[in-house]
C-alpha positions in Angstrom: 10.9 -34.7 -27.8 8.3 -32.3 -29.8 9.7 -28.7 -30.3 7.2 -26.2 -30.3 7.7 -23.2 -32.7 9.0 -20.2 -30.6 5.9 -18.4 -31.7 3.9 -21.1 -30.0 5.3 -20.9 -26.7 3.7 -19.0 -23.7 5.5 -18.7 -20.2 2.7 -17.5 -17.9 2.2 -16.9 -14.3 -1.3 -17.4 -12.3 -0.9 -14.6 -9.8 -3.9 -13.1 -7.4 -4.3 -11.8 -3.8 -5.0 -14.8 -1.3 -8.3 -17.0 -2.1 -8.7 -15.4 -5.1 -8.6 -19.2 -6.7 -5.5 -19.3 -8.9 -4.9 -22.8 -7.9 -8.8 -24.0 -8.7 -8.0 -22.3 -12.0 -5.3 -23.7 -12.6 -6.2 -26.9 -11.8 -9.2 -26.6 -14.4 -6.4 -25.6 -17.0 -4.6 -28.6 -16.4 -7.9 -31.1 -16.3 -8.9 -29.1 -19.8 -5.8 -29.6 -21.4 -5.5 -33.2 -20.6 -2.6 -32.9 -18.2 -4.5 -34.4 -15.5 -7.8 -36.9 -15.4 -9.0 -36.0 -12.0 -9.7 -32.0 -10.9 -8.3 -31.9 -7.6 -9.8 -29.4 -5.1 -7.7 -26.9 -2.8 -10.3 -27.2 0.1 -10.1 -31.0 -0.1 -6.0 -30.4 0.0 -6.3 -32.0 -3.6 -5.2 -29.8 -5.6 -2.0 -30.9 -8.2 -0.1 -27.7 -7.6 0.1 -27.2 -3.6 1.5 -30.4 -3.2 3.4 -29.8 -0.2 2.2 -30.8 3.1 1.8 -27.5 4.7 -0.1 -26.3 1.6 -2.9 -29.0 1.9 -3.6 -28.8 5.5 -3.4 -25.0 5.1 -5.5 -25.1 1.5 -2.9 -21.7 0.6 -0.2 -22.2 -2.1 2.9 -21.5 -0.4 5.8 -21.9 -3.0 5.2 -21.2 -6.4 5.0 -24.8 -8.7 5.5 -25.2 -12.4 3.6 -27.3 -15.3 3.4 -27.5 -18.6 0.3 -27.8 -20.4 -0.9 -27.9 -24.3 -3.5 -26.1 -25.9 -4.3 -24.9 -29.6 -0.9 -26.4 -30.8 0.8 -24.0 -28.3 2.8 -25.1 -25.0 1.8 -23.1 -22.2 4.6 -23.1 -19.3 2.6 -22.4 -16.1 3.7 -21.2 -12.7 1.0 -21.1 -10.3 1.9 -18.6 -7.6 1.2 -18.1 -3.7 -1.2 -15.3 -2.9 -0.3 -14.8 0.7 2.6 -11.3 1.3 4.4 -13.9 3.0 5.5 -15.6 0.2 6.1 -12.6 -2.2 9.0 -13.3 -3.4 8.1 -16.8 -5.0 5.9 -14.3 -7.0 8.6 -11.7 -7.8 10.9 -14.6 -8.9 8.6 -16.0 -11.1 7.5 -12.9 -12.9 11.4 -12.2 -13.6 11.5 -15.4 -16.0 7.7 -15.3 -17.1 6.2 -13.5 -20.5 2.7 -12.8 -19.4 0.6 -13.3 -16.5 -2.9 -14.2 -15.9 -4.2 -12.1 -12.7 -7.2 -13.4 -11.1 -9.6 -10.9 -9.4 -13.1 -12.6 -7.0 -16.0 -10.8 -8.2 -17.4 -10.3 -4.5 -14.3 -8.8 -3.3 -12.9 -7.1 -6.3 -9.4 -5.6 -6.4 -7.8 -6.8 -2.9 -4.5 -5.4 -1.4 -2.3 -8.1 -2.4 -3.9 -7.8 -6.1 -2.4 -4.7 -5.8 1.1 -6.3 -4.4 1.5 -8.5 -7.7 0.0 -6.1 -10.1 2.6 -3.3 -9.2 5.4 -6.4 -9.1 4.1 -7.4 -12.6 4.8 -3.5 -13.8 7.8 -3.4 -12.3 9.0 -6.3 -14.9 7.0 -5.1 -17.8 4.6 -8.1 -17.8 1.6 -7.9 -20.2 -1.2 -9.8 -18.6 -5.0 -10.7 -18.9 -7.5 -10.2 -16.2 -9.8 -13.4 -14.9 -12.6 -12.2 -13.0 -13.5 -15.2 -10.9 -16.2 -16.4 -8.6 -18.9 -14.9 -11.0 -21.5 -17.7 -9.3 -21.2 -16.3 -5.6 -23.8 -13.9 -4.0 -22.4 -10.7 -4.5 -20.5 -11.2 -7.6 -20.3 -8.0 -9.4 -18.3 -8.0 -12.8 -18.6 -4.2 -13.9 -18.0 -3.0 -10.0 -14.8 -5.1 -10.3 -13.9 -3.7 -13.8 -14.1 0.1 -12.5 -12.1 -1.1 -9.1 -8.8 -2.5 -11.8 -9.3 0.9 -13.4 -9.3 3.1 -10.4 -7.1 1.2 -7.9 -4.4 -0.2 -10.4 -4.5 2.6 -12.6 -4.6 0.1 -15.1 -6.9 0.4 -18.7 -9.4 -3.0 -18.5 -10.9 -4.1 -21.4 -14.0 -6.1 -20.9 -14.0 -9.1 -23.8 -16.8 -10.8 -22.2 -20.1 -10.4 -20.7 -22.2 -12.5 -18.3 -25.0 -14.6 -18.9 -26.7 -14.7 -15.2 -25.1 -13.5 -12.1 -24.7 -14.9 -8.4 -26.2 -18.5 -8.4 -28.2 -17.8 -12.0 -24.2 -17.2 -13.8 -24.7 -19.9 -16.7 -22.2 -18.8 -19.5 -21.0 -16.0 -21.3 -21.0 -13.9 -24.2 -18.2 -13.0 -26.6 -18.1 -9.4 -27.4 -15.7 -9.6 -30.3 -17.2 -12.7 -32.0 -20.8 -12.1 -30.5 -21.3 -15.5 -29.8 -22.9 -16.7 -26.9 -21.8 -20.0 -24.9 -23.3 -22.1 -21.6 -21.4 -24.5 -19.8 -22.9 -27.7 -19.0 -22.5 -29.3 -15.5 -22.9 -33.1 -16.5 -19.6 -33.0 -18.1 -17.5 -30.9 -15.7 -17.7 -27.8 -18.2 -15.8 -29.7 -21.0 -17.8 -28.9 -23.3 -19.2 -25.1 -23.7 -22.8 -24.9 -26.1 -23.6 -22.1 -28.4 -26.3 -20.4 -27.3 -28.8 -17.3 -28.2 -27.8 -14.1 -26.4 -30.8 -13.6 -24.0 -32.8 -10.2 -24.9 -32.6 -9.1 -21.1 -28.4 -9.0 -21.3 -28.3 -7.7 -25.2 -28.3 -4.1 -24.4 -25.6 -4.1 -22.1 -23.7 -6.7 -24.5 -24.0 -4.3 -27.8 -23.1 -1.2 -25.6 -20.4 -3.2 -24.3 -19.3 -4.1 -27.4 -19.3 -0.5 -28.7 -16.6 0.6 -26.2 -14.4 -2.4 -26.5 -14.6 -2.0 -30.6 -13.4 1.7 -30.1 -10.9 1.0 -27.9 -9.4 -1.6 -29.8 -9.3 0.5 -32.9 -8.2 3.4 -31.5 -5.0 1.3 -30.7 -3.9 1.1 -34.9 -4.2 4.2 -37.3 -5.5 2.0 -40.4 -8.0 0.1 -38.1 -9.4 3.6 -37.1 -10.0 4.8 -40.8 -11.9 1.8 -41.8 -14.4 2.1 -38.4 -14.9 5.4 -39.2 -15.6 4.6 -42.7 -18.1 2.4 -41.3 -16.5 -0.4 -42.7 -17.2 -4.2 -41.1 -13.9 -5.1 -39.2 -13.0 -9.0 -38.9 -12.8 -11.0 -35.5 -8.9 -12.1 -36.3 -8.0 -8.5 -37.1 -9.9 -6.9 -34.1 -7.9 -9.9 -31.8 -4.8 -8.9 -33.5 -5.0 -5.4 -33.1 -5.7 -6.3 -29.0 -2.6 -8.7 -28.8 -0.4 -5.8 -30.0 -1.7 -3.5 -27.4 -1.8 -6.0 -24.9 2.1 -7.0 -25.4 2.4 -3.3 -25.4 0.7 -3.0 -22.0 -1.5 -0.1 -23.1 -4.8 -2.3 -22.3 -5.6 -5.7 -20.4 -8.4 -7.8 -21.7 -10.9 -8.8 -18.8 -12.6 -12.3 -19.0 -14.7 -13.8 -16.4 -16.3 -17.1 -15.4 -16.2 -19.3 -12.3 -13.2 -22.0 -11.8 -14.9 -23.9 -9.3 -17.9 -24.8 -11.2 -15.9 -25.0 -14.3 -17.0 -22.1 -16.5 -15.0 -20.1 -18.7 -11.5 -21.8 -18.2 -11.1 -22.7 -21.8 -11.6 -19.2 -22.7 -8.7 -17.9 -20.4 -6.4 -20.3 -22.3 -7.5 -19.2 -25.8 -6.7 -15.7 -24.8 -3.6 -16.7 -23.4 -2.6 -18.2 -26.8 -4.6 -15.1 -28.4 -3.2 -12.2 -26.5 -0.3 -12.8 -24.2 3.4 -12.8 -25.7 5.7 -15.4 -27.0 9.4 -15.1 -26.4 10.1 -13.8 -29.5 7.4 -11.0 -28.6 9.0 -9.4 -26.1 12.6 -6.9 -26.3 15.6 -9.4 -26.0 17.0 -9.5 -22.6 20.0 -7.5 -21.6 23.1 -9.1 -20.0 26.6 -8.1 -18.9 29.5 -9.3 -21.3 31.8 -10.7 -18.6 34.8 -9.6 -21.4 34.1 -6.3 -22.4 31.7 -5.1 -19.5 29.0 -4.0 -22.0 25.5 -4.8 -22.0 24.4 -7.4 -25.0 21.5 -8.5 -26.1 20.7 -12.3 -26.0 17.8 -12.6 -28.5 15.8 -16.1 -28.1 17.7 -18.3 -30.4 18.1 -21.7 -30.6 21.9 -22.0 -31.9 22.5 -18.7 -29.9 25.1 -18.5 -27.0 23.6 -19.8 -23.8 22.4 -17.6 -21.4 19.8 -19.2 -19.3 18.9 -17.4 -15.1 18.4 -19.9 -12.3 15.1 -18.4 -10.3 14.6 -20.9 -7.6 16.4 -23.5 -5.6 14.4 -26.8 -4.4 15.5 -29.4 -2.1 14.1 -32.4 -3.5 13.7 -35.5 -1.1 13.9 -37.4 -4.5 16.1 -36.5 -6.9 18.3 -33.6 -4.4 19.1 -30.3 -5.3 16.6 -29.1 -8.2 17.4 -25.7 -10.0 14.5 -24.5 -11.8 16.1 -22.3 -14.7 14.7 -20.0 -17.9 16.4 -20.2 -20.8 16.3 -17.1 -22.7 19.1 -17.8 -25.3 21.3 -21.3 -26.9 20.4 -24.9 -25.3 20.9 -26.3 -21.9 21.6 -30.0 -22.6 21.8 -32.8 -20.0 25.0 -33.8 -19.1 26.7 -30.9 -20.4 29.2 -28.2 -18.7 28.4 -24.4 -18.0 30.0 -21.5 -16.5 27.9 -20.2 -13.5 29.2 -16.5 -14.8 28.0 -14.8 -11.5 30.8 -16.4 -9.7 32.9 -17.4 -12.3 32.6 -21.3 -11.1 32.2 -24.3 -13.7 29.3 -26.0 -13.4 27.7 -29.3 -14.8 24.4 -29.8 -16.0 22.8 -33.4 -14.2 19.5 -34.3 -15.7 17.3 -31.9 -17.6 13.7 -31.8 -16.2 10.2 -30.7 -17.3 8.7 -30.6 -14.1 4.7 -31.2 -13.6 4.1 -29.6 -9.7 6.6 -32.5 -7.7 6.6 -34.8 -10.5 9.2 -35.0 -13.3 9.9 -35.6 -16.9 13.5 -36.6 -18.1 14.9 -34.3 -21.5 17.7 -34.5 -23.6 17.7 -30.6 -23.5 15.9 -27.2 -23.8 15.9 -24.6 -25.7 15.5 -20.7 -25.9 12.5 -19.8 -24.2 11.9 -22.8 -22.2 11.5 -23.3 -18.4 12.8 -26.4 -17.4 14.5 -27.7 -14.0 18.1 -29.4 -13.8 20.0 -31.8 -11.1 23.5 -31.4 -10.5 24.3 -27.9 -10.1 26.4 -27.4 -6.7 27.2 -23.9 -6.5 24.3 -21.9 -8.2 21.8 -20.0 -6.1 18.6 -17.9 -7.1 19.3 -14.9 -9.3 22.5 -16.3 -11.0 23.9 -16.8 -14.6 24.8 -19.8 -16.5 26.1 -19.6 -19.9 28.9 -21.1 -22.2 32.7 -20.2 -21.5 32.9 -18.5 -24.9 30.5 -15.8 -24.6 29.7 -15.4 -20.7 27.3 -12.8 -19.8 25.6 -11.8 -16.4 22.2 -11.3 -16.3 20.3 -8.7 -13.9 19.4 -10.9 -10.7 16.6 -10.9 -8.6 16.2 -8.2 -5.9 14.3 -9.4 -2.5 13.0 -7.6 0.3 14.6 -7.7 3.7 12.9 -9.9 6.6 11.0 -8.1 9.4 10.5 -10.7 12.0 12.4 -13.0 13.8 12.3 -16.3 16.4 15.3 -17.9 18.3 15.4 -21.9 17.8 17.3 -24.2 20.3 18.3 -28.0 19.4 17.4 -30.2 21.5 20.1 -32.5 21.3 23.7 -32.8 19.2 22.1 -35.1 17.2 19.2 -32.2 16.2 22.2 -29.5 16.1 23.6 -31.4 13.0 20.3 -32.2 11.5 19.5 -28.3 12.1 22.5 -27.1 10.4 21.9 -29.1 7.1 18.3 -28.1 6.9 18.7 -24.7 7.5 21.3 -24.5 4.5 18.7 -25.9 2.6 16.2 -24.0 3.7 18.0 -20.8 2.9 19.1 -21.8 -0.4 15.8 -22.3 -1.2 14.3 -19.3 -0.3 16.0 -15.8 -0.7 14.0 -13.9 2.2 15.0 -16.5 4.8 17.9 -15.7 6.5 19.7 -17.3 9.7 22.2 -16.0 11.7 23.6 -16.7 15.4 23.2 -14.3 18.1 27.1 -13.4 19.7 25.6 -12.9 23.2 23.5 -15.8 23.8 24.6 -18.6 21.3 20.8 -18.9 19.9 19.8 -19.3 16.6 17.7 -16.7 14.9 15.6 -17.1 12.5 14.4 -13.9 10.0 11.5 -14.2 7.9 9.0 -11.8 6.0 5.9 -12.8 8.6 4.5 -14.6 11.4 2.9 -16.9 8.7 6.1 -17.2 6.7 8.3 -18.4 9.8 5.5 -21.0 11.2 5.7 -22.5 7.6 9.6 -22.8 8.1 9.6 -24.0 12.1 6.7 -26.7 10.3 9.6 -27.9 7.7 12.3 -28.0 9.8 10.3 -30.3 12.7 8.6 -32.5 10.2 11.1 -32.8 6.7 14.0 -33.0 8.3 13.1 -34.2 12.1 14.8 -31.8 14.0 13.6 -31.7 17.8 14.0 -28.0 18.6 12.6 -25.7 21.5 11.0 -22.8 19.4 10.5 -19.2 20.7 7.9 -16.6 20.5 8.1 -14.2 16.8 9.8 -11.2 17.4 10.3 -8.0 15.6 13.4 -7.7 13.8 14.6 -4.2 14.4 17.4 -2.4 13.2 19.3 0.7 14.2 20.9 3.5 12.3 22.8 7.1 12.8 21.3 10.2 12.7 24.2 12.8 11.7 27.5 12.5 10.1 30.7 12.0 11.9 33.6 13.2 10.6 36.6 11.5 12.1 36.5 7.7 13.2 39.4 6.0 14.4 40.4 2.4 14.5 43.9 1.1 15.8 45.3 -2.2 16.6 48.5 -2.6 17.6 49.7 -5.8 19.2 53.4 -6.8 20.1 53.4 -10.1 21.3 57.4 -11.1 20.2 58.3 -11.9 16.5 55.9 -10.5 14.0 53.2 -8.3 15.5 49.8 -7.2 14.4 49.2 -3.8 12.5 45.9 -1.9 11.6 45.1 2.1 11.7 41.7 3.1 9.9 39.9 6.6 9.9 36.4 6.7 8.6 34.0 8.9 8.1 30.1 7.7 8.6 27.2 9.6 6.9 23.6 8.7 7.6 21.4 7.8 4.4 18.1 7.6 3.3 15.7 5.1 4.5 16.3 1.7 2.4 19.5 2.6 1.1 21.2 0.0 2.6 25.0 0.1 3.2 27.6 2.2 0.7 31.2 1.8 1.1 33.4 4.4 -0.4 37.1 4.0 -0.9 38.8 7.4 -0.6 42.3 6.7 0.2 45.1 8.4 -1.5 48.5 8.0 -1.9 48.4 4.8 -0.3 47.9 5.6 3.2 46.2 2.1 3.3 47.6 -0.7 0.6 44.8 -1.8 -2.0 45.1 -5.4 -0.4 43.9 -4.3 3.0 40.5 -2.3 1.6 38.6 -5.1 1.0 39.1 -6.6 4.9 38.5 -3.1 6.3 34.7 -3.3 4.5 34.6 -6.8 5.6 35.4 -5.5 9.6 32.7 -2.5 8.9 30.1 -5.1 7.8 30.9 -7.3 10.8 30.4 -4.5 13.1 27.2 -3.6 11.2 25.8 -6.9 11.8 25.7 -6.3 15.7 24.9 -2.7 15.7 25.7 -0.3 19.3 22.5 0.0 21.0 20.8 -2.8 21.4 23.0 -5.9 19.2 20.5 -5.0 16.2 21.9 -5.0 12.7 22.7 -1.4 11.6 21.5 0.0 8.2 21.4 3.1 5.7 24.9 4.5 6.5 27.5 5.6 3.8 31.0 4.9 5.5 34.0 6.3 3.7 37.9 5.1 4.2 40.1 8.2 3.8 43.0 7.9 6.4 45.1 5.5 8.2 48.3 4.0 8.3 50.2 0.5 7.9 53.3 -1.3 9.0 55.5 -3.1 6.5 55.9 -6.3 8.1 53.4 -6.2 11.0 49.8 -5.2 9.2 48.0 -7.8 8.0 44.2 -8.4 6.9 42.9 -9.4 10.1 44.7 -6.3 11.9 42.6 -4.1 9.4 39.5 -6.2 9.9 39.8 -5.4 13.9 41.0 -1.6 13.1 37.9 -1.0 10.9 35.4 -3.2 13.2 36.8 -0.6 16.0 36.2 2.4 14.2 33.1 2.0 12.8 32.0 1.1 17.0 33.5 4.8 17.8 31.9 6.5 14.9 28.6 4.8 15.1 28.5 5.8 19.1 28.6 9.1 18.4 26.0 9.7 15.6 23.2 9.8 17.9 22.5 5.9 16.9 18.5 5.2 17.0 16.7 2.2 17.1 14.3 1.7 14.1 11.2 -0.7 13.6 9.2 -2.3 10.6 6.3 -0.3 10.0 3.6 -2.2 7.9 1.1 -1.6 5.3 -2.0 -2.9 6.4 -5.5 -2.9 4.9 -8.3 -4.1 7.0 -11.4 -5.2 4.9 -14.4 -5.4 7.5 -18.6 -4.9 7.5 -19.3 -1.4 7.9 -21.1 -1.8 11.1 -17.7 -2.5 13.0 -15.8 0.7 11.1 -15.3 2.4 15.0 -14.6 -0.3 16.9 -11.5 -1.7 14.5 -10.2 2.2 13.9 -10.6 2.7 17.5 -8.2 -0.7 17.9 -5.4 0.5 15.2 -5.2 3.6 16.3 -4.3 2.6 20.1 -1.6 0.3 18.2 0.1 3.4 17.3 -1.7 3.6 13.8 -1.8 6.4 11.4 -5.3 6.1 9.8 -4.1 6.8 5.7 -7.8 6.2 3.9 -11.3 4.3 4.2 -13.0 2.9 0.7 -16.7 1.5 0.8 -16.4 -1.7 -1.6 -20.0 -2.1 -2.2 -22.1 -5.1 -0.2 -21.6 -2.8 3.0 -17.6 -3.7 3.5 -15.2 -1.3 3.9 -11.3 -1.1 3.8 -9.1 0.5 6.0 -5.7 1.6 5.2 -3.0 2.1 7.9 0.4 2.1 8.7 1.1 0.5 11.8 4.4 -0.7 13.6 4.7 -4.5 13.4 5.5 -5.0 17.0 1.6 -4.0 17.4 0.2 -6.4 15.1 1.2 -9.7 16.3 -2.0 -11.8 16.8 -3.9 -8.9 15.2 -6.1 -11.8 13.2 -7.6 -13.2 16.2 -8.0 -9.6 17.3 -10.1 -8.4 14.3 -12.2 -11.9 14.0 -13.5 -11.2 17.7 -14.0 -7.8 16.9 -15.5 -8.4 13.7 -17.5 -11.9 14.4 -15.4 -13.5 12.4 -16.1 -11.4 9.3 -13.4 -9.1 9.0 -10.0 -10.1 7.3 -6.6 -8.1 6.8 -3.4 -8.0 4.5 0.0 -6.9 6.0 2.9 -6.0 4.0 6.6 -4.6 4.7 6.4 -0.6 4.2 9.5 1.0 5.8 11.6 1.5 8.8 11.1 4.3 11.0 12.8 5.3 14.5 11.3 4.1 17.3 9.9 6.2 20.0 12.4 7.1 22.8 9.9 5.6 25.4 9.6 2.4 23.7 13.0 2.4 22.4 14.0 2.3 26.0 12.3 -0.2 26.8 13.4 -2.4 24.3 16.6 -2.2 25.1 16.3 -2.8 28.5 14.4 -5.7 27.5 17.3 -6.7 25.6 16.7 -9.2 22.9 
């Protein structure tokens, strides 16, 4: 096994809005690096990275797929991520373990809603990135407008380091603004070779002006280069690249490249830019972990002989090898057959096989070292966001936070055999996907599945029926409402006293309930003094409150954004038990929540509709009728307008069909969860009468 030096490793993700061309770009990268020998196409269902049946049928990426390619004596670990907002968790967990990103934009549509979401996520994790403006051969492609949109909508500092030769159907090649070399690609060899060309006279003025602008931008990042530039001294291409690399890794500029993945133009230059400008594991600050022994934060620099620190970022139920765990090694060495500690749970684990993944194919390795991404078989009790390390120096790395699901549906297996199969399948699917939740309805006994959107649940149900062969009746998607309180309740009391001959049950709890800001979740505080409730019973009190919150007090929906303080109570030396305090706490919480003016909360979605301008009036009227608040409008050029609106999820079911019929099939929209807000009283009354 060849070990590439750390400075020659790149861990990158391909991220973008749906349909910007991420998977096609990845497919070309794999072809030109010799990883595959025939290019697959998304629209034919033959793309290497879209290996799930559901991905091939829909022509979209659903799960992030990992692969490794080699370019210019560098090892490049690539993760191709989904673009659809329902699968945003896949992007989030990938960005958590990546060092750099290639953000793909559609040259016609420019910056689209999901582009903003992934950009925000990359900002959150401090991931340096380069931009690739794809689809330059399409009618309406406009490179300069896309660069302006990156600047305006993403508040970024884009730096075009290439210029197009020709546009739309005449797009032939690019000019490298650093080296001032022009290159065109030949159709006959599938773009494997680029041919050096003269810079055409008609683009020369634009090229010279653009070069002047980027030279100024690059030298501004380095004091020594500024002096030399002002003295009229020639700065070499290598020096410019080195300065641009430092600025990109620092996040002060974002290099922008261009091309057409489908027409095989410009992809090799993207690979060059990954090598030139994106960081190696050495170029980023060492990850920090909390020492299990001392409780203080300690660095884990990327050293092969350092103590092991690895983060599991994805679990996959693989039909051939079993439970696959993808992980990123930050420090140390992961060896096949070795014993490790899951420090998040303080459990011992054994690493089975260590695998280098290539989409759904795999290659066995003896070990992987710091800075690498791989997968393993054999971890029984380790999940997404958990840390693997050694017994000698255990640390816990920061986990991955995922958004809460906002939509649900009921599912009932048809036979007992299906019931058993469904239990196994749901466990496997919820291990794979942290945004997928399952709970049983106490009143109806139905199994309720929760997800991020209609498409998310549709894909999960499809996998249940096909992969796991579960025959089931499936209900329609419904809104995942929540409940909360609106005023403080000072004294909520719960008491359990049962005397049944012999040992009884006794628990007595007094709580204070306070409403919190939206999105705060559940906060529990132990304010017991002078041992009114023994320490051993505090955890059962918390568990009892959590269970009571799950079923709410109005219509059976989970309660959120509440702070509960336990400050008083009493116990019996003999009769008190954990169960008694759990039940007493549940009674106290229900009593308090009922007196706290509870309200029903609904998910409000951030919606952006992109439509031809002539349909603006109809679309706005329709959104207003759906209780939508119009937040703004923007012209995108080519007679296309985007409308931003906040609307309740309950009103947005089936909106794709409605929008298509309003705009003669030309309108598209994206929707992501924004926040929970109280439901208007008359609507809340209808929901509570209808039950779930």
